[in-house]
Structure formats: structure tokens, C-alpha cells
HTML snippet that shows the backbone in 3Dmol.js (N, CA, C, O; Angstrom):
<script src="https://3Dmol.org/build/3Dmol-min.js"></script>
<div id="view" style="width:600px;height:400px;position:relative"></div>
<script>
const pdb = `
ATOM      1  N   MET A   1     -14.984  92.355  53.871  1.00  0.00           N
ATOM      2  CA  MET A   1     -15.452  93.803  54.336  1.00  0.00           C
ATOM      3  C   MET A   1     -16.295  94.302  53.182  1.00  0.00           C
ATOM      4  O   MET A   1     -15.965  94.168  52.004  1.00  0.00           O
ATOM      5  N   ALA A   2     -17.478  94.925  53.625  1.00  0.00           N
ATOM      6  CA  ALA A   2     -18.194  95.558  52.594  1.00  0.00           C
ATOM      7  C   ALA A   2     -17.782  96.992  52.487  1.00  0.00           C
ATOM      8  O   ALA A   2     -17.592  97.684  53.487  1.00  0.00           O
ATOM      9  N   LEU A   3     -17.635  97.465  51.166  1.00  0.00           N
ATOM     10  CA  LEU A   3     -17.101  98.892  51.059  1.00  0.00           C
ATOM     11  C   LEU A   3     -18.535  99.873  51.123  1.00  0.00           C
ATOM     12  O   LEU A   3     -19.697  99.517  50.927  1.00  0.00           O
ATOM     13  N   SER A   4     -18.074 101.049  51.421  1.00  0.00           N
ATOM     14  CA  SER A   4     -19.002 102.148  51.645  1.00  0.00           C
ATOM     15  C   SER A   4     -19.094 102.853  50.371  1.00  0.00           C
ATOM     16  O   SER A   4     -18.191 102.720  49.544  1.00  0.00           O
ATOM     17  N   CYS A   5     -20.084 103.576  50.147  1.00  0.00           N
ATOM     18  CA  CYS A   5     -20.190 104.334  48.950  1.00  0.00           C
ATOM     19  C   CYS A   5     -18.986 105.331  48.756  1.00  0.00           C
ATOM     20  O   CYS A   5     -18.369 105.358  47.692  1.00  0.00           O
ATOM     21  N   ARG A   6     -18.704 106.064  49.706  1.00  0.00           N
ATOM     22  CA  ARG A   6     -17.432 106.890  49.682  1.00  0.00           C
ATOM     23  C   ARG A   6     -16.202 106.161  49.252  1.00  0.00           C
ATOM     24  O   ARG A   6     -15.379 106.599  48.447  1.00  0.00           O
ATOM     25  N   HIS A   7     -16.152 104.982  49.876  1.00  0.00           N
ATOM     26  CA  HIS A   7     -14.751 104.135  49.522  1.00  0.00           C
ATOM     27  C   HIS A   7     -14.793 103.862  48.032  1.00  0.00           C
ATOM     28  O   HIS A   7     -13.752 104.048  47.401  1.00  0.00           O
ATOM     29  N   VAL A   8     -15.955 103.412  47.352  1.00  0.00           N
ATOM     30  CA  VAL A   8     -16.225 103.192  45.860  1.00  0.00           C
ATOM     31  C   VAL A   8     -15.899 104.373  45.156  1.00  0.00           C
ATOM     32  O   VAL A   8     -15.196 104.259  44.152  1.00  0.00           O
ATOM     33  N   TRP A   9     -16.372 105.720  45.588  1.00  0.00           N
ATOM     34  CA  TRP A   9     -16.223 106.937  44.916  1.00  0.00           C
ATOM     35  C   TRP A   9     -14.793 107.141  44.768  1.00  0.00           C
ATOM     36  O   TRP A   9     -14.337 107.500  43.682  1.00  0.00           O
ATOM     37  N   ASN A  10     -13.956 106.913  45.908  1.00  0.00           N
ATOM     38  CA  ASN A  10     -12.588 107.234  45.779  1.00  0.00           C
ATOM     39  C   ASN A  10     -11.615 106.358  44.906  1.00  0.00           C
ATOM     40  O   ASN A  10     -10.415 106.574  44.737  1.00  0.00           O
ATOM     41  N   HIS A  11     -12.410 105.264  44.351  1.00  0.00           N
ATOM     42  CA  HIS A  11     -11.737 104.338  43.327  1.00  0.00           C
ATOM     43  C   HIS A  11     -12.453 104.359  42.005  1.00  0.00           C
ATOM     44  O   HIS A  11     -12.303 103.380  41.275  1.00  0.00           O
ATOM     45  N   ILE A  12     -13.241 105.393  41.591  1.00  0.00           N
ATOM     46  CA  ILE A  12     -13.896 105.385  40.502  1.00  0.00           C
ATOM     47  C   ILE A  12     -12.935 105.439  39.174  1.00  0.00           C
ATOM     48  O   ILE A  12     -13.191 104.803  38.151  1.00  0.00           O
ATOM     49  N   SER A  13     -11.878 106.223  39.322  1.00  0.00           N
ATOM     50  CA  SER A  13     -10.889 106.343  38.123  1.00  0.00           C
ATOM     51  C   SER A  13     -10.084 105.111  37.949  1.00  0.00           C
ATOM     52  O   SER A  13      -9.777 104.729  36.820  1.00  0.00           O
ATOM     53  N   GLU A  14      -9.774 104.552  38.887  1.00  0.00           N
ATOM     54  CA  GLU A  14      -8.941 103.264  38.796  1.00  0.00           C
ATOM     55  C   GLU A  14     -10.082 102.135  38.289  1.00  0.00           C
ATOM     56  O   GLU A  14      -9.800 101.362  37.373  1.00  0.00           O
ATOM     57  N   TYR A  15     -11.098 102.109  38.805  1.00  0.00           N
ATOM     58  CA  TYR A  15     -12.098 101.123  38.370  1.00  0.00           C
ATOM     59  C   TYR A  15     -12.444 101.271  36.937  1.00  0.00           C
ATOM     60  O   TYR A  15     -12.537 100.291  36.197  1.00  0.00           O
ATOM     61  N   ILE A  16     -12.652 102.602  36.503  1.00  0.00           N
ATOM     62  CA  ILE A  16     -13.014 102.643  34.946  1.00  0.00           C
ATOM     63  C   ILE A  16     -11.661 102.359  34.091  1.00  0.00           C
ATOM     64  O   ILE A  16     -11.697 101.838  32.976  1.00  0.00           O
ATOM     65  N   ASP A  17     -10.547 102.731  34.697  1.00  0.00           N
ATOM     66  CA  ASP A  17      -9.193 102.611  33.944  1.00  0.00           C
ATOM     67  C   ASP A  17      -8.900 101.081  33.975  1.00  0.00           C
ATOM     68  O   ASP A  17      -8.028 100.662  33.212  1.00  0.00           O
ATOM     69  N   ASN A  18      -9.546 100.225  34.781  1.00  0.00           N
ATOM     70  CA  ASN A  18      -9.158  98.823  34.962  1.00  0.00           C
ATOM     71  C   ASN A  18      -7.646  98.666  35.604  1.00  0.00           C
ATOM     72  O   ASN A  18      -6.915  97.745  35.242  1.00  0.00           O
ATOM     73  N   THR A  19      -7.257  99.593  36.541  1.00  0.00           N
ATOM     74  CA  THR A  19      -6.067  99.654  36.977  1.00  0.00           C
ATOM     75  C   THR A  19      -6.090  99.381  38.696  1.00  0.00           C
ATOM     76  O   THR A  19      -5.136  99.605  39.441  1.00  0.00           O
ATOM     77  N   LEU A  20      -7.320  98.883  39.078  1.00  0.00           N
ATOM     78  CA  LEU A  20      -7.529  98.591  40.538  1.00  0.00           C
ATOM     79  C   LEU A  20      -7.021  97.331  40.791  1.00  0.00           C
ATOM     80  O   LEU A  20      -7.039  96.458  39.922  1.00  0.00           O
ATOM     81  N   ASP A  21      -6.524  97.135  42.006  1.00  0.00           N
ATOM     82  CA  ASP A  21      -6.025  95.818  42.613  1.00  0.00           C
ATOM     83  C   ASP A  21      -7.121  94.843  42.539  1.00  0.00           C
ATOM     84  O   ASP A  21      -8.161  95.118  43.137  1.00  0.00           O
ATOM     85  N   PRO A  22      -7.031  93.739  41.887  1.00  0.00           N
ATOM     86  CA  PRO A  22      -7.939  92.658  41.749  1.00  0.00           C
ATOM     87  C   PRO A  22      -9.012  92.527  42.942  1.00  0.00           C
ATOM     88  O   PRO A  22     -10.227  92.464  42.759  1.00  0.00           O
ATOM     89  N   GLN A  23      -8.402  92.498  44.130  1.00  0.00           N
ATOM     90  CA  GLN A  23      -9.308  92.317  45.334  1.00  0.00           C
ATOM     91  C   GLN A  23     -10.214  93.415  45.506  1.00  0.00           C
ATOM     92  O   GLN A  23     -11.402  93.248  45.781  1.00  0.00           O
ATOM     93  N   VAL A  24      -9.620  94.646  45.335  1.00  0.00           N
ATOM     94  CA  VAL A  24     -10.392  95.729  45.656  1.00  0.00           C
ATOM     95  C   VAL A  24     -11.507  95.951  44.409  1.00  0.00           C
ATOM     96  O   VAL A  24     -12.643  96.396  44.577  1.00  0.00           O
ATOM     97  N   ARG A  25     -10.995  95.590  43.276  1.00  0.00           N
ATOM     98  CA  ARG A  25     -11.993  95.605  42.151  1.00  0.00           C
ATOM     99  C   ARG A  25     -13.174  94.759  42.393  1.00  0.00           C
ATOM    100  O   ARG A  25     -14.303  95.200  42.179  1.00  0.00           O
ATOM    101  N   ALA A  26     -12.944  93.413  42.883  1.00  0.00           N
ATOM    102  CA  ALA A  26     -13.966  92.525  43.175  1.00  0.00           C
ATOM    103  C   ALA A  26     -14.880  93.044  44.352  1.00  0.00           C
ATOM    104  O   ALA A  26     -16.071  92.734  44.376  1.00  0.00           O
ATOM    105  N   GLU A  27     -14.295  93.864  45.362  1.00  0.00           N
ATOM    106  CA  GLU A  27     -15.188  94.350  46.347  1.00  0.00           C
ATOM    107  C   GLU A  27     -15.959  95.612  45.835  1.00  0.00           C
ATOM    108  O   GLU A  27     -17.049  95.856  46.354  1.00  0.00           O
ATOM    109  N   VAL A  28     -15.509  96.369  44.928  1.00  0.00           N
ATOM    110  CA  VAL A  28     -16.187  97.411  44.218  1.00  0.00           C
ATOM    111  C   VAL A  28     -17.380  96.813  43.540  1.00  0.00           C
ATOM    112  O   VAL A  28     -18.506  97.293  43.675  1.00  0.00           O
ATOM    113  N   GLU A  29     -17.096  95.657  42.740  1.00  0.00           N
ATOM    114  CA  GLU A  29     -18.218  94.993  41.982  1.00  0.00           C
ATOM    115  C   GLU A  29     -19.142  94.430  42.860  1.00  0.00           C
ATOM    116  O   GLU A  29     -20.315  94.439  42.487  1.00  0.00           O
ATOM    117  N   ARG A  30     -18.876  93.945  43.934  1.00  0.00           N
ATOM    118  CA  ARG A  30     -19.948  93.535  44.768  1.00  0.00           C
ATOM    119  C   ARG A  30     -20.817  94.456  45.221  1.00  0.00           C
ATOM    120  O   ARG A  30     -22.031  94.255  45.255  1.00  0.00           O
ATOM    121  N   HIS A  31     -20.159  95.712  45.665  1.00  0.00           N
ATOM    122  CA  HIS A  31     -20.873  96.789  46.031  1.00  0.00           C
ATOM    123  C   HIS A  31     -21.843  97.298  44.923  1.00  0.00           C
ATOM    124  O   HIS A  31     -23.033  97.485  45.176  1.00  0.00           O
ATOM    125  N   LEU A  32     -21.322  97.511  43.720  1.00  0.00           N
ATOM    126  CA  LEU A  32     -22.194  98.117  42.506  1.00  0.00           C
ATOM    127  C   LEU A  32     -23.313  97.132  42.277  1.00  0.00           C
ATOM    128  O   LEU A  32     -24.384  97.568  41.854  1.00  0.00           O
ATOM    129  N   ALA A  33     -23.165  95.850  42.515  1.00  0.00           N
ATOM    130  CA  ALA A  33     -24.293  94.919  42.288  1.00  0.00           C
ATOM    131  C   ALA A  33     -25.527  95.164  43.067  1.00  0.00           C
ATOM    132  O   ALA A  33     -26.605  94.688  42.712  1.00  0.00           O
ATOM    133  N   THR A  34     -25.381  95.949  44.192  1.00  0.00           N
ATOM    134  CA  THR A  34     -26.485  96.175  45.261  1.00  0.00           C
ATOM    135  C   THR A  34     -26.809  97.637  45.294  1.00  0.00           C
ATOM    136  O   THR A  34     -27.876  98.004  45.785  1.00  0.00           O
ATOM    137  N   CYS A  35     -25.926  98.515  44.787  1.00  0.00           N
ATOM    138  CA  CYS A  35     -26.087  99.966  44.986  1.00  0.00           C
ATOM    139  C   CYS A  35     -26.341 100.699  43.698  1.00  0.00           C
ATOM    140  O   CYS A  35     -25.451 100.812  42.856  1.00  0.00           O
ATOM    141  N   GLU A  36     -27.594 101.219  43.530  1.00  0.00           N
ATOM    142  CA  GLU A  36     -28.007 101.945  42.412  1.00  0.00           C
ATOM    143  C   GLU A  36     -27.352 103.084  42.215  1.00  0.00           C
ATOM    144  O   GLU A  36     -26.991 103.437  41.093  1.00  0.00           O
ATOM    145  N   ILE A  37     -27.098 103.893  43.486  1.00  0.00           N
ATOM    146  CA  ILE A  37     -26.492 105.218  43.326  1.00  0.00           C
ATOM    147  C   ILE A  37     -25.036 105.129  42.791  1.00  0.00           C
ATOM    148  O   ILE A  37     -24.701 105.897  41.889  1.00  0.00           O
ATOM    149  N   CYS A  38     -24.216 104.294  43.265  1.00  0.00           N
ATOM    150  CA  CYS A  38     -22.887 104.029  42.836  1.00  0.00           C
ATOM    151  C   CYS A  38     -22.733 103.541  41.367  1.00  0.00           C
ATOM    152  O   CYS A  38     -21.839 103.901  40.602  1.00  0.00           O
ATOM    153  N   SER A  39     -23.708 102.694  41.095  1.00  0.00           N
ATOM    154  CA  SER A  39     -23.756 102.036  39.618  1.00  0.00           C
ATOM    155  C   SER A  39     -24.137 103.346  38.812  1.00  0.00           C
ATOM    156  O   SER A  39     -23.537 103.425  37.740  1.00  0.00           O
ATOM    157  N   ALA A  40     -24.872 104.233  39.048  1.00  0.00           N
ATOM    158  CA  ALA A  40     -25.338 105.363  38.322  1.00  0.00           C
ATOM    159  C   ALA A  40     -24.080 106.272  38.209  1.00  0.00           C
ATOM    160  O   ALA A  40     -23.779 106.651  37.078  1.00  0.00           O
ATOM    161  N   ILE A  41     -23.373 106.631  39.184  1.00  0.00           N
ATOM    162  CA  ILE A  41     -22.318 107.578  39.257  1.00  0.00           C
ATOM    163  C   ILE A  41     -21.215 106.960  38.468  1.00  0.00           C
ATOM    164  O   ILE A  41     -20.526 107.715  37.782  1.00  0.00           O
ATOM    165  N   ILE A  42     -20.948 105.626  38.477  1.00  0.00           N
ATOM    166  CA  ILE A  42     -20.028 105.011  37.565  1.00  0.00           C
ATOM    167  C   ILE A  42     -20.485 105.297  36.108  1.00  0.00           C
ATOM    168  O   ILE A  42     -19.729 105.875  35.326  1.00  0.00           O
ATOM    169  N   ASP A  43     -21.652 104.912  35.773  1.00  0.00           N
ATOM    170  CA  ASP A  43     -22.183 105.095  34.454  1.00  0.00           C
ATOM    171  C   ASP A  43     -21.989 106.404  34.053  1.00  0.00           C
ATOM    172  O   ASP A  43     -21.497 106.663  32.954  1.00  0.00           O
ATOM    173  N   SER A  44     -22.371 107.353  34.935  1.00  0.00           N
ATOM    174  CA  SER A  44     -22.364 108.916  34.463  1.00  0.00           C
ATOM    175  C   SER A  44     -20.926 109.274  34.227  1.00  0.00           C
ATOM    176  O   SER A  44     -20.617 110.092  33.360  1.00  0.00           O
ATOM    177  N   THR A  45     -20.085 108.702  34.952  1.00  0.00           N
ATOM    178  CA  THR A  45     -18.587 109.143  34.869  1.00  0.00           C
ATOM    179  C   THR A  45     -18.047 108.543  33.576  1.00  0.00           C
ATOM    180  O   THR A  45     -17.271 109.228  32.910  1.00  0.00           O
ATOM    181  N   ARG A  46     -18.381 107.354  33.171  1.00  0.00           N
ATOM    182  CA  ARG A  46     -17.998 106.754  31.988  1.00  0.00           C
ATOM    183  C   ARG A  46     -18.578 107.735  30.745  1.00  0.00           C
ATOM    184  O   ARG A  46     -17.873 108.061  29.790  1.00  0.00           O
ATOM    185  N   ASN A  47     -19.832 108.106  30.896  1.00  0.00           N
ATOM    186  CA  ASN A  47     -20.587 108.949  29.905  1.00  0.00           C
ATOM    187  C   ASN A  47     -19.827 110.374  29.716  1.00  0.00           C
ATOM    188  O   ASN A  47     -19.720 110.906  28.611  1.00  0.00           O
ATOM    189  N   ILE A  48     -19.343 110.900  30.844  1.00  0.00           N
ATOM    190  CA  ILE A  48     -18.612 112.139  30.888  1.00  0.00           C
ATOM    191  C   ILE A  48     -17.290 111.846  30.073  1.00  0.00           C
ATOM    192  O   ILE A  48     -16.942 112.661  29.218  1.00  0.00           O
ATOM    193  N   ILE A  49     -16.585 110.773  30.296  1.00  0.00           N
ATOM    194  CA  ILE A  49     -15.364 110.565  29.631  1.00  0.00           C
ATOM    195  C   ILE A  49     -15.660 110.401  28.089  1.00  0.00           C
ATOM    196  O   ILE A  49     -14.953 110.988  27.270  1.00  0.00           O
ATOM    197  N   ILE A  50     -16.672 109.628  27.718  1.00  0.00           N
ATOM    198  CA  ILE A  50     -16.897 109.656  26.274  1.00  0.00           C
ATOM    199  C   ILE A  50     -17.251 110.923  25.585  1.00  0.00           C
ATOM    200  O   ILE A  50     -16.948 111.113  24.407  1.00  0.00           O
ATOM    201  N   LEU A  51     -17.996 111.938  26.430  1.00  0.00           N
ATOM    202  CA  LEU A  51     -18.373 113.234  25.812  1.00  0.00           C
ATOM    203  C   LEU A  51     -17.118 114.115  25.884  1.00  0.00           C
ATOM    204  O   LEU A  51     -16.986 115.059  25.105  1.00  0.00           O
ATOM    205  N   MET A  52     -16.277 113.843  26.726  1.00  0.00           N
ATOM    206  CA  MET A  52     -15.023 114.861  26.719  1.00  0.00           C
ATOM    207  C   MET A  52     -14.058 114.363  25.716  1.00  0.00           C
ATOM    208  O   MET A  52     -13.211 115.131  25.258  1.00  0.00           O
ATOM    209  N   ALA A  53     -14.131 113.113  25.341  1.00  0.00           N
ATOM    210  CA  ALA A  53     -13.145 112.679  24.154  1.00  0.00           C
ATOM    211  C   ALA A  53     -13.778 113.021  22.792  1.00  0.00           C
ATOM    212  O   ALA A  53     -13.050 113.030  21.799  1.00  0.00           O
ATOM    213  N   ASP A  54     -14.992 113.281  22.691  1.00  0.00           N
ATOM    214  CA  ASP A  54     -15.682 113.842  21.508  1.00  0.00           C
ATOM    215  C   ASP A  54     -15.029 115.182  21.019  1.00  0.00           C
ATOM    216  O   ASP A  54     -15.051 116.127  21.807  1.00  0.00           O
ATOM    217  N   GLU A  55     -14.509 115.329  19.912  1.00  0.00           N
ATOM    218  CA  GLU A  55     -13.848 116.416  19.479  1.00  0.00           C
ATOM    219  C   GLU A  55     -14.822 117.609  18.886  1.00  0.00           C
ATOM    220  O   GLU A  55     -14.460 118.756  18.625  1.00  0.00           O
ATOM    221  N   ARG A  56     -16.095 117.082  18.743  1.00  0.00           N
ATOM    222  CA  ARG A  56     -17.025 118.137  18.310  1.00  0.00           C
ATOM    223  C   ARG A  56     -17.325 119.335  19.443  1.00  0.00           C
ATOM    224  O   ARG A  56     -17.342 119.113  20.654  1.00  0.00           O
ATOM    225  N   VAL A  57     -17.501 120.325  18.981  1.00  0.00           N
ATOM    226  CA  VAL A  57     -17.838 121.515  19.853  1.00  0.00           C
ATOM    227  C   VAL A  57     -19.429 121.735  20.111  1.00  0.00           C
ATOM    228  O   VAL A  57     -20.202 121.876  19.163  1.00  0.00           O
ATOM    229  N   PHE A  58     -19.832 121.752  21.379  1.00  0.00           N
ATOM    230  CA  PHE A  58     -21.150 122.093  21.593  1.00  0.00           C
ATOM    231  C   PHE A  58     -21.352 123.532  22.097  1.00  0.00           C
ATOM    232  O   PHE A  58     -20.707 123.956  23.056  1.00  0.00           O
ATOM    233  N   GLU A  59     -22.234 124.260  21.452  1.00  0.00           N
ATOM    234  CA  GLU A  59     -22.453 125.683  22.035  1.00  0.00           C
ATOM    235  C   GLU A  59     -23.489 125.519  23.274  1.00  0.00           C
ATOM    236  O   GLU A  59     -24.500 124.823  23.184  1.00  0.00           O
ATOM    237  N   LEU A  60     -23.162 126.167  24.326  1.00  0.00           N
ATOM    238  CA  LEU A  60     -23.968 126.010  25.522  1.00  0.00           C
ATOM    239  C   LEU A  60     -24.976 127.247  25.411  1.00  0.00           C
ATOM    240  O   LEU A  60     -24.637 128.283  24.838  1.00  0.00           O
ATOM    241  N   PRO A  61     -26.136 127.089  25.947  1.00  0.00           N
ATOM    242  CA  PRO A  61     -27.144 128.278  25.995  1.00  0.00           C
ATOM    243  C   PRO A  61     -26.452 129.396  26.589  1.00  0.00           C
ATOM    244  O   PRO A  61     -25.449 129.286  27.293  1.00  0.00           O
ATOM    245  N   LEU A  62     -27.062 130.547  26.258  1.00  0.00           N
ATOM    246  CA  LEU A  62     -26.714 131.925  26.806  1.00  0.00           C
ATOM    247  C   LEU A  62     -26.867 131.927  28.385  1.00  0.00           C
ATOM    248  O   LEU A  62     -27.932 131.573  28.891  1.00  0.00           O
ATOM    249  N   ASP A  63     -25.880 132.296  29.091  1.00  0.00           N
ATOM    250  CA  ASP A  63     -26.004 132.506  30.585  1.00  0.00           C
ATOM    251  C   ASP A  63     -25.957 131.172  31.217  1.00  0.00           C
ATOM    252  O   ASP A  63     -26.220 131.074  32.415  1.00  0.00           O
ATOM    253  N   PHE A  64     -25.628 130.083  30.474  1.00  0.00           N
ATOM    254  CA  PHE A  64     -25.584 128.687  31.017  1.00  0.00           C
ATOM    255  C   PHE A  64     -24.571 128.581  32.270  1.00  0.00           C
ATOM    256  O   PHE A  64     -24.884 127.955  33.283  1.00  0.00           O
ATOM    257  N   SER A  65     -23.328 129.245  32.125  1.00  0.00           N
ATOM    258  CA  SER A  65     -22.388 129.127  33.256  1.00  0.00           C
ATOM    259  C   SER A  65     -22.939 129.826  34.474  1.00  0.00           C
ATOM    260  O   SER A  65     -22.958 129.245  35.559  1.00  0.00           O
ATOM    261  N   LYS A  66     -23.391 131.060  34.325  1.00  0.00           N
ATOM    262  CA  LYS A  66     -24.007 131.736  35.445  1.00  0.00           C
ATOM    263  C   LYS A  66     -25.149 130.972  36.072  1.00  0.00           C
ATOM    264  O   LYS A  66     -25.173 130.850  37.297  1.00  0.00           O
ATOM    265  N   ARG A  67     -26.032 130.484  35.368  1.00  0.00           N
ATOM    266  CA  ARG A  67     -27.144 129.644  35.928  1.00  0.00           C
ATOM    267  C   ARG A  67     -26.534 128.356  36.730  1.00  0.00           C
ATOM    268  O   ARG A  67     -26.846 128.065  37.885  1.00  0.00           O
ATOM    269  N   LEU A  68     -25.714 127.719  36.005  1.00  0.00           N
ATOM    270  CA  LEU A  68     -25.032 126.343  36.616  1.00  0.00           C
ATOM    271  C   LEU A  68     -24.346 126.875  37.930  1.00  0.00           C
ATOM    272  O   LEU A  68     -24.591 126.208  38.935  1.00  0.00           O
ATOM    273  N   HIS A  69     -23.630 127.833  38.063  1.00  0.00           N
ATOM    274  CA  HIS A  69     -22.946 128.217  39.340  1.00  0.00           C
ATOM    275  C   HIS A  69     -23.844 128.787  40.291  1.00  0.00           C
ATOM    276  O   HIS A  69     -23.514 128.710  41.475  1.00  0.00           O
ATOM    277  N   ALA A  70     -25.068 129.421  39.951  1.00  0.00           N
ATOM    278  CA  ALA A  70     -26.110 129.653  41.005  1.00  0.00           C
ATOM    279  C   ALA A  70     -26.826 128.556  41.371  1.00  0.00           C
ATOM    280  O   ALA A  70     -27.331 128.618  42.492  1.00  0.00           O
ATOM    281  N   ARG A  71     -27.000 127.621  40.768  1.00  0.00           N
ATOM    282  CA  ARG A  71     -27.515 126.275  41.071  1.00  0.00           C
ATOM    283  C   ARG A  71     -26.734 125.611  42.113  1.00  0.00           C
ATOM    284  O   ARG A  71     -27.206 125.246  43.189  1.00  0.00           O
ATOM    285  N   LEU A  72     -25.346 125.452  41.696  1.00  0.00           N
ATOM    286  CA  LEU A  72     -24.524 124.647  42.466  1.00  0.00           C
ATOM    287  C   LEU A  72     -24.189 125.401  43.861  1.00  0.00           C
ATOM    288  O   LEU A  72     -23.812 124.730  44.821  1.00  0.00           O
ATOM    289  N   ASP A  73     -24.313 126.613  43.945  1.00  0.00           N
ATOM    290  CA  ASP A  73     -24.250 127.441  45.095  1.00  0.00           C
ATOM    291  C   ASP A  73     -25.534 127.032  46.129  1.00  0.00           C
ATOM    292  O   ASP A  73     -25.432 126.774  47.328  1.00  0.00           O
ATOM    293  N   GLU A  74     -26.574 127.048  45.442  1.00  0.00           N
ATOM    294  CA  GLU A  74     -27.911 126.777  46.082  1.00  0.00           C
ATOM    295  C   GLU A  74     -27.802 125.298  46.810  1.00  0.00           C
ATOM    296  O   GLU A  74     -28.113 125.111  47.987  1.00  0.00           O
ATOM    297  N   VAL A  75     -27.305 124.271  45.909  1.00  0.00           N
ATOM    298  CA  VAL A  75     -27.297 123.009  46.287  1.00  0.00           C
ATOM    299  C   VAL A  75     -26.249 122.876  47.469  1.00  0.00           C
ATOM    300  O   VAL A  75     -26.565 122.214  48.457  1.00  0.00           O
ATOM    301  N   LEU A  76     -25.021 123.484  47.392  1.00  0.00           N
ATOM    302  CA  LEU A  76     -24.120 123.288  48.360  1.00  0.00           C
ATOM    303  C   LEU A  76     -24.393 124.071  49.775  1.00  0.00           C
ATOM    304  O   LEU A  76     -23.687 123.882  50.765  1.00  0.00           O
ATOM    305  N   LYS A  77     -25.436 124.920  49.747  1.00  0.00           N
ATOM    306  CA  LYS A  77     -25.786 125.633  51.003  1.00  0.00           C
ATOM    307  C   LYS A  77     -26.487 124.544  51.780  1.00  0.00           C
ATOM    308  O   LYS A  77     -26.532 124.594  53.009  1.00  0.00           O
ATOM    309  N   HIS A  78     -27.044 123.543  51.077  1.00  0.00           N
ATOM    310  CA  HIS A  78     -27.745 122.606  51.877  1.00  0.00           C
ATOM    311  C   HIS A  78     -27.331 121.206  51.752  1.00  0.00           C
ATOM    312  O   HIS A  78     -28.108 120.259  51.878  1.00  0.00           O
ATOM    313  N   GLU A  79     -26.009 121.103  51.484  1.00  0.00           N
ATOM    314  CA  GLU A  79     -25.270 119.857  50.972  1.00  0.00           C
ATOM    315  C   GLU A  79     -25.418 118.868  52.352  1.00  0.00           C
ATOM    316  O   GLU A  79     -25.241 119.260  53.505  1.00  0.00           O
ATOM    317  N   ASP A  80     -25.745 117.653  51.989  1.00  0.00           N
ATOM    318  CA  ASP A  80     -25.658 116.585  52.723  1.00  0.00           C
ATOM    319  C   ASP A  80     -24.312 115.845  52.561  1.00  0.00           C
ATOM    320  O   ASP A  80     -23.606 116.027  51.569  1.00  0.00           O
ATOM    321  N   PRO A  81     -23.980 115.015  53.549  1.00  0.00           N
ATOM    322  CA  PRO A  81     -22.703 114.301  53.230  1.00  0.00           C
ATOM    323  C   PRO A  81     -22.633 113.415  52.101  1.00  0.00           C
ATOM    324  O   PRO A  81     -21.550 113.140  51.586  1.00  0.00           O
ATOM    325  N   GLU A  82     -23.844 112.900  51.642  1.00  0.00           N
ATOM    326  CA  GLU A  82     -23.997 112.095  50.644  1.00  0.00           C
ATOM    327  C   GLU A  82     -24.437 112.717  49.412  1.00  0.00           C
ATOM    328  O   GLU A  82     -25.005 113.801  49.545  1.00  0.00           O
ATOM    329  N   PRO A  83     -24.291 112.248  48.221  1.00  0.00           N
ATOM    330  CA  PRO A  83     -24.779 113.187  46.841  1.00  0.00           C
ATOM    331  C   PRO A  83     -26.447 112.967  46.981  1.00  0.00           C
ATOM    332  O   PRO A  83     -27.040 111.972  47.398  1.00  0.00           O
ATOM    333  N   LEU A  84     -26.955 114.155  46.522  1.00  0.00           N
ATOM    334  CA  LEU A  84     -28.327 114.398  46.459  1.00  0.00           C
ATOM    335  C   LEU A  84     -29.151 113.920  47.740  1.00  0.00           C
ATOM    336  O   LEU A  84     -30.340 113.617  47.650  1.00  0.00           O
ATOM    337  N   GLY A  85     -28.460 113.875  48.904  1.00  0.00           N
ATOM    338  CA  GLY A  85     -29.256 113.425  50.154  1.00  0.00           C
ATOM    339  C   GLY A  85     -29.560 112.151  50.250  1.00  0.00           C
ATOM    340  O   GLY A  85     -30.289 111.761  51.162  1.00  0.00           O
ATOM    341  N   MET A  86     -29.001 111.229  49.237  1.00  0.00           N
ATOM    342  CA  MET A  86     -29.242 109.808  49.474  1.00  0.00           C
ATOM    343  C   MET A  86     -28.353 109.183  50.412  1.00  0.00           C
ATOM    344  O   MET A  86     -27.238 109.625  50.689  1.00  0.00           O
ATOM    345  N   VAL A  87     -28.898 108.088  50.921  1.00  0.00           N
ATOM    346  CA  VAL A  87     -28.241 107.391  52.046  1.00  0.00           C
ATOM    347  C   VAL A  87     -27.314 106.165  51.439  1.00  0.00           C
ATOM    348  O   VAL A  87     -27.910 105.253  50.866  1.00  0.00           O
ATOM    349  N   PRO A  88     -26.060 106.120  51.532  1.00  0.00           N
ATOM    350  CA  PRO A  88     -25.212 104.990  50.987  1.00  0.00           C
ATOM    351  C   PRO A  88     -25.715 103.857  51.576  1.00  0.00           C
ATOM    352  O   PRO A  88     -26.349 103.900  52.630  1.00  0.00           O
ATOM    353  N   GLN A  89     -25.420 102.592  50.822  1.00  0.00           N
ATOM    354  CA  GLN A  89     -25.694 101.302  51.493  1.00  0.00           C
ATOM    355  C   GLN A  89     -24.300 100.814  52.083  1.00  0.00           C
ATOM    356  O   GLN A  89     -24.229  99.752  52.702  1.00  0.00           O
TER     357      GLN A  89
END
`;
const viewer = $3Dmol.createViewer("view");
viewer.addModel(pdb, "pdb");
viewer.setStyle({}, {cartoon: {color: "spectrum"}});
viewer.zoomTo();
viewer.render();
</script>
């Protein structure tokens, strides 16, 4: 059975933590081999984990939070069921 992108997204944490059932992990890896979107999401998630583990403090630009929330609100108004309007494989 081929996994959908949404199924892969549900297993991102376990995949990164290497706690996924071996059969499911193999299915996720088969999907990642052909899906650039999910591969990018996995890579981005790993990068976020690395950044969050970094003890350095970064100062955000003035009004960053306000602009971020405004942008998120705008995107969510037009949200597709898939991220960024992309069609999963």
C-alpha cells in the first residue's frame, strides 16, 4: 500500500526519532524517495529541531510576531487541504 502525504505527516516525529515500526518506516522511505514535498517537510522539521536545541538566543526583528500572525491569518483564509496548495503524490 502506498502512503499518502498526510499519512507520512502523521509519522514525522516517529520517523525522525527512529521509533517507527520497521514496516511503516520502509513505506515512509519509499514515499520520501518520490515525494519532494514530504522530503522537504522532513528536512525542515529536522532543521527546526536542531535550531530549537541551540542554546543561543536570537533577537527577532521589531513587530515580527505581529507580521507573522497577519501572514498566517491571510494564508489560512485561503487554505487548501494540502500545504502551500501543492498536490500530494
